[in-house]
KOLMIPA-499983 format. One line per 2 residues: number of its first residue (from 1); for each residue x, y negated, z of C-alpha. Coordinates in Angstrom, 2 decimals, always signed. Each point is the difference from the previous one (the first is absolute). Layout:
! KOLMIPA-499983
NUM) X,Y,Z  ...
END
This chain:
! KOLMIPA-499983
1) -26.62,+16.39,-51.63  -3.40,-1.05,+1.32
3) -0.57,-2.92,+2.35  -0.93,+2.28,+2.92
5) +3.22,+2.01,-0.38  +2.07,-3.19,-0.14
7) -1.60,-1.33,+3.20  +0.57,+3.34,+1.72
9) +3.67,-0.03,-0.99  +0.47,-3.57,+1.29
11) -1.66,+0.90,+3.31  +2.22,+3.08,+0.35
13) +3.10,-2.09,-0.67  -1.07,-2.56,+2.63
15) -0.48,+2.77,+2.56  +3.45,+1.41,-0.73
17) +1.60,-3.40,+0.59  -1.27,-0.04,+3.60
19) +2.88,+1.73,+1.74  -0.88,+1.60,+3.29
21) +2.57,-0.37,+2.74  +1.56,+3.31,+1.03
23) +0.54,+0.95,+3.65  +3.13,-1.52,+1.46
25) +3.08,+2.18,+0.12  +1.75,+0.89,+3.23
27) +3.37,-1.62,-0.50  +1.91,+1.97,+2.64
29) -0.60,+2.88,+2.37  +0.05,-0.64,+3.75
31) +3.57,+0.22,+1.21  +1.65,-0.40,-3.40
33) +1.18,-3.56,+0.67  +2.88,-0.05,+2.45
35) -0.02,-3.12,+2.13  +3.53,-1.31,+0.40
37) +0.83,-2.66,+2.52  +2.69,-2.44,-1.12
39) +2.84,-0.50,+2.47  -0.72,-2.96,+2.25
41) +2.63,-2.73,+0.13  -1.87,-2.33,+2.36
43) -0.12,-0.16,+3.76  -3.53,-1.35,+0.58
45) -3.27,+1.43,-1.29  -2.23,-2.66,-1.59
47) -3.65,+1.00,+0.39  -1.09,-2.65,-2.55
49) +2.10,+1.43,-2.85  -0.17,+3.57,+1.36
51) +3.76,+0.49,-0.24  +3.24,-0.58,+1.81
53) +1.38,-3.54,-0.04  +3.45,-1.46,+0.35
55) +1.78,+2.20,-2.54  +1.73,-0.92,-3.23
57) -2.46,-1.06,-2.69  +1.97,+1.62,-2.81
59) +0.24,+3.27,+1.92  -3.80,+0.21,+0.10
61) -0.07,-0.10,-3.81  +2.83,+2.45,-0.53
63) -1.52,+2.46,+2.46  -3.26,+0.20,-1.94
65) -0.64,+3.24,-1.82  -1.83,+0.50,-3.25
67) -3.68,+0.86,+0.31  -0.73,+3.70,-0.32
69) -3.31,-0.51,-1.79  -1.43,-2.30,-2.66
71) -3.56,-0.60,-1.15  -1.01,+0.87,-3.55
73) -3.28,-1.72,-0.84  -0.89,+2.14,-3.02
75) +0.64,+3.24,+1.85  -1.05,-0.79,+3.59
77) -2.96,-2.42,-0.32  -3.51,+1.36,+0.43
79) -3.18,+0.09,+2.06  +0.06,+0.21,+3.79
81) -2.54,-0.25,+2.79  +0.34,-3.78,-0.19
83) -1.82,+0.03,-3.36  -3.12,+1.29,+1.75
85) +0.31,-1.80,+3.34  +0.61,-3.41,-1.59
87) +3.43,-0.63,+1.52  +1.74,-2.60,-2.19
89) +3.51,+0.32,+1.42  +2.81,+2.01,-1.59
91) +2.03,+2.71,+1.67  +3.45,-1.22,+1.07
93) +1.49,+3.49,-0.14  -1.42,+0.50,-3.49
95) +1.88,-3.12,-1.13  +3.17,+1.44,+1.50
97) -0.66,+3.37,-1.65  -0.32,+2.06,+3.18
99) -3.73,+0.44,+0.78  -0.70,+3.66,+0.92
101) -3.81,-0.36,+0.03  -0.78,-0.62,-3.67
103) -3.77,+0.02,-0.65  -0.60,+0.35,+3.77
105) +1.58,-3.40,+0.72  -2.20,-2.74,+1.49
107) +1.66,-2.68,-2.16  +0.11,-0.64,-3.74
109) +2.60,+1.77,-2.13  -0.08,-2.52,-2.86
111) +1.49,-3.36,-0.79  -1.84,-2.86,+1.74
113) -2.70,-1.60,-2.13  +0.57,-3.73,-0.39
115) -3.74,-0.55,-0.56  -0.96,+1.58,+3.33
117) -0.14,-2.38,+2.96  +1.33,+1.51,+3.21
119) -2.19,-0.25,+3.12  +2.73,-1.87,+1.92
121) +2.32,-2.45,-1.75  +2.41,+0.05,+2.95
123) +0.97,+3.59,-0.90  +1.98,+1.31,-2.94
125) -1.19,+2.70,-2.39  +1.12,+2.68,+2.51
127) -2.16,-1.47,+2.83  +3.04,-1.29,+1.88
129) -0.32,-3.33,+1.83  +1.89,-2.91,-1.48
131) +1.80,-2.55,+2.16  +0.06,-3.79,+0.15
133) +3.56,-0.11,-1.34  +2.48,+2.25,-1.76
135) +2.68,+1.93,+1.80  +3.50,-1.41,-0.03
137) +1.09,+2.69,-2.47  -3.16,-0.52,-2.18
139) -0.99,+3.63,+0.55  -3.12,+1.44,+1.54
141) -3.62,-0.63,-0.90  +0.26,-3.72,-0.76
143) -1.93,-3.15,+0.88  -3.68,-0.87,-0.40
145) +0.82,-3.69,-0.48  +1.41,+0.43,-3.52
147) -0.93,+2.19,-2.94  +3.27,+1.61,-0.99
149) +0.18,+1.88,-3.30  +3.82,+0.05,-0.38
151) +2.38,+2.68,+1.22  +3.72,-0.35,+0.62
153) +1.89,+3.01,-1.40  +3.57,+0.28,+1.28
155) +2.92,+2.40,-0.35  -0.57,+0.72,-3.70
157) +2.90,+1.69,-1.78  +0.47,-1.95,-3.21
159) +1.49,+1.95,-2.88  -0.96,-2.31,-2.85
161) -1.02,-3.52,-0.90  -2.78,-2.00,+1.63
163) -2.71,+0.99,-2.52  +0.95,+3.67,+0.37
165) -0.28,-0.22,+3.79  -3.36,-1.76,-0.36
167) -1.27,+2.81,-2.22  +1.06,+2.60,+2.60
169) -1.74,-1.90,+2.81  -3.15,-0.46,-2.09
171) -0.14,+3.70,-0.90  +0.07,+1.05,+3.66
173) -2.27,-2.70,+1.46  -2.74,-0.19,-2.67
175) -1.44,+3.26,+1.34  -1.43,-1.86,+3.02
177) -1.91,-2.74,-1.83  +0.12,-2.74,-2.62
179) +3.20,-2.04,+0.16  -0.15,-3.72,-0.64
181) +3.74,-0.69,-0.22  +3.41,+1.40,+0.95
183) +3.06,-2.05,+0.77  +3.42,+1.69,+0.23
185) +3.00,-1.67,+1.66  +2.81,+1.56,-2.01
187) +3.20,+0.99,+1.84  -1.83,-0.40,+3.33
189) -1.92,+3.31,-0.08  -3.27,-1.80,+0.71
191) -3.32,-0.21,-1.83  -3.35,-1.65,+0.75
193) -3.18,+1.76,-1.16  -3.25,-1.98,-0.04
195) -3.27,+1.90,-0.38  -3.28,-1.45,-1.19
197) -1.77,+1.10,+3.19  +1.17,+0.07,+3.61
199) -1.40,+3.48,+0.64  +2.30,+1.48,-2.62
201) +3.00,-1.74,+1.55  -0.90,+1.48,+3.40
203) -0.30,+3.46,-1.52  +3.25,-0.32,-1.95
205) +1.93,-1.16,+3.06  -0.81,+3.21,+1.86
207) +0.35,+2.25,-3.05  +3.47,-1.23,-0.98
209) +1.53,-0.42,+3.47  +3.28,+1.98,+0.20
211) -0.56,+1.33,-3.53  +2.44,-0.13,-2.91
213) -0.20,-1.15,-3.62  +2.34,+1.72,-2.46
215) +3.30,+0.01,+1.88  -0.80,+1.74,+3.30
217) +0.10,-3.22,+2.01  -2.10,-0.70,+3.11
219) -2.20,-3.03,-0.67  -0.60,-2.71,+2.57
221) -3.61,-1.12,-0.63  -1.30,-2.98,+1.98
223) -2.37,-2.91,-0.36  +1.39,-2.93,-1.95
225) +0.12,-3.46,+1.52  -1.97,-2.84,-1.57
227) +1.28,-1.11,-3.39  +1.61,-3.46,+0.40
229) -0.60,-0.87,-3.67  -2.50,-2.94,-0.11
231) -1.53,+1.28,-3.24  -0.67,+3.39,+1.58
233) -1.55,-1.67,+3.05  -2.38,-2.03,-2.18
235) -0.94,+3.07,-2.06  -0.64,+2.08,+3.13
237) -2.13,-2.77,+1.53  -2.06,-0.27,-3.19
239) -0.43,+3.78,-0.10  -1.29,+0.10,+3.58
241) -2.40,-2.88,-0.69  -1.36,+1.78,-3.07
243) -0.45,+3.22,+2.00  -1.88,-1.87,+2.72
245) -2.21,-1.75,-2.54  -0.85,+3.27,-1.74
247) -0.74,+1.70,+3.34  -2.38,-2.79,+1.03
249) -1.75,-0.04,-3.36  -0.47,+3.76,+0.05
251) -1.77,-0.23,+3.37  -2.34,-2.85,-1.01
253) -3.37,+0.46,-1.65  +0.22,-1.43,-3.56
255) -3.57,-1.29,+0.27  +0.98,-2.22,+2.92
257) +2.99,-1.35,-1.93  -2.15,-0.79,-3.05
259) -2.69,-1.62,+2.17  +2.51,-2.29,+1.73
261) +1.50,-1.00,-3.36  -3.45,-0.81,-1.39
263) -1.01,-2.09,+3.03  +3.24,-2.00,-0.09
265) -0.33,-0.57,-3.75  -3.57,-1.27,+0.36
267) +0.94,-2.28,+2.90  +2.86,-1.49,-2.04
269) -2.18,-0.42,-3.09  +1.94,+2.55,-2.06
271) -2.10,+2.16,-2.29  +0.79,+3.71,-0.02
273) -0.87,+2.25,-2.89  -2.49,+2.74,+0.61
275) +2.68,+2.63,-0.59  +2.11,-1.36,+2.86
277) -2.83,+0.45,+2.50  +0.06,+3.75,+0.47
279) -1.74,+0.44,+3.34  -3.47,+1.51,+0.12
281) -2.76,-2.54,+0.60  -2.61,+2.46,+1.20
283) +1.94,+1.87,+2.69  +3.11,-2.20,+0.21
285) +0.96,-2.93,+2.21  -2.01,-2.66,-1.89
287) -3.44,+0.52,-1.41  -1.16,-1.41,-3.32
289) -2.04,-2.74,+1.75  +2.97,-1.10,+2.09
291) +2.21,-0.16,-3.08  -2.57,-2.09,-1.91
293) -0.31,-2.36,+2.97  +3.76,-0.53,+0.12
295) +0.05,-0.73,-3.74  -2.88,-2.47,+0.43
297) +1.74,-1.96,+2.76  +3.26,+0.04,-1.96
299) -1.75,-1.56,-3.03  -1.59,-2.71,+2.21
301) +3.38,-0.91,+1.48  +1.50,-0.09,-3.50
303) -2.76,-2.35,-1.29  +0.43,-2.33,+2.96
305) +3.74,-0.15,-0.61  +0.88,+1.53,+3.34
307) +3.09,+2.12,+0.47  +0.30,+3.14,+2.02
309) -1.77,-0.02,+3.32  +2.27,-1.40,+2.68
311) -0.05,+1.53,+3.41  -2.33,-1.91,+2.26
313) +1.54,-1.71,+2.98  -1.07,+1.38,+3.32
315) -2.16,-2.38,+1.99  +1.36,-1.08,+3.33
317) -1.62,+1.77,+2.87  -0.85,-2.12,+2.99
319) +1.81,+1.03,+3.17  -2.12,+1.70,+2.62
321) -1.22,-2.22,+2.83  +1.93,-0.02,+3.21
323) -1.24,+2.05,+2.88  -2.71,+2.58,-0.37
325) -2.18,-2.20,-2.20  -2.87,-0.13,+2.48
327) +0.05,-3.72,+0.73  -3.66,-0.41,-0.93
329) -0.91,+2.21,+2.91  +2.26,-1.93,+2.39
331) +1.96,+3.15,+0.64  +3.40,-1.61,-0.55
333) -0.69,-2.73,+2.54  -1.01,+2.52,+2.59
END
């Protein structure tokens, strides 16, 4: 095979690997989903929670019905109008498996991209406003004061050991994003699923609400409270600090960073290798003449035995004279 044919084959293979997104599928037809109102056990309507209050808490769980639809990412995901308009928010009804618009939808019909920054950090991936604190039942959109990546999964029907239950939970929840860890409380029908990114946890919470695993149960999916384990708190704090550091470094011009490092090294009398100074001297922050001048003054200070330049003390400024300062013209006396 000649070289030209080999290059053509490699180029063809590279083109085939670029998979074009198909148009999004219409998950349901208008009117297919029957909206059922659960019987109300309360006596007062709470406009904050958008439900009746004062009823039995357990009755509200037992009255819940299984969701009629469920999202299938491989089958339902595709291009929508949001891919051309630039809308970065996902469709809430697509996550629940009941969007009748398909490719005509104004929101994305894909999993949220963890590398895409949303225009407003006070909203979730579905463009819903977050609140200052969580609801009492840890449901709803969530809080903007804490990055929560862990979901509480309740009402699991356990039919095996703890590892078997964990495998079932992982199989159903890995569809919505990369999972960092899963913790199962055996004999309590509870599991905690932690995703690597908060967007995936938000998507999974809506996708798995009132769904079932393998035993036709109705899951209770809510936000998890903060982990009281001190080790987990330290690890989460370190993770947030690293994310902040990487975000700041990505926004900074590397030439400015290199220039500041070079100036500080020359002021302290530390010699940097030429490879460490990577900023451009012609069009960068410091010109070649300025760099040579800094090196010259650093060598003089080193020969004289002087340390790094200490900040000069500010000279005391004399207080302004009393009055209008026109005593020479006898204005104050008059």
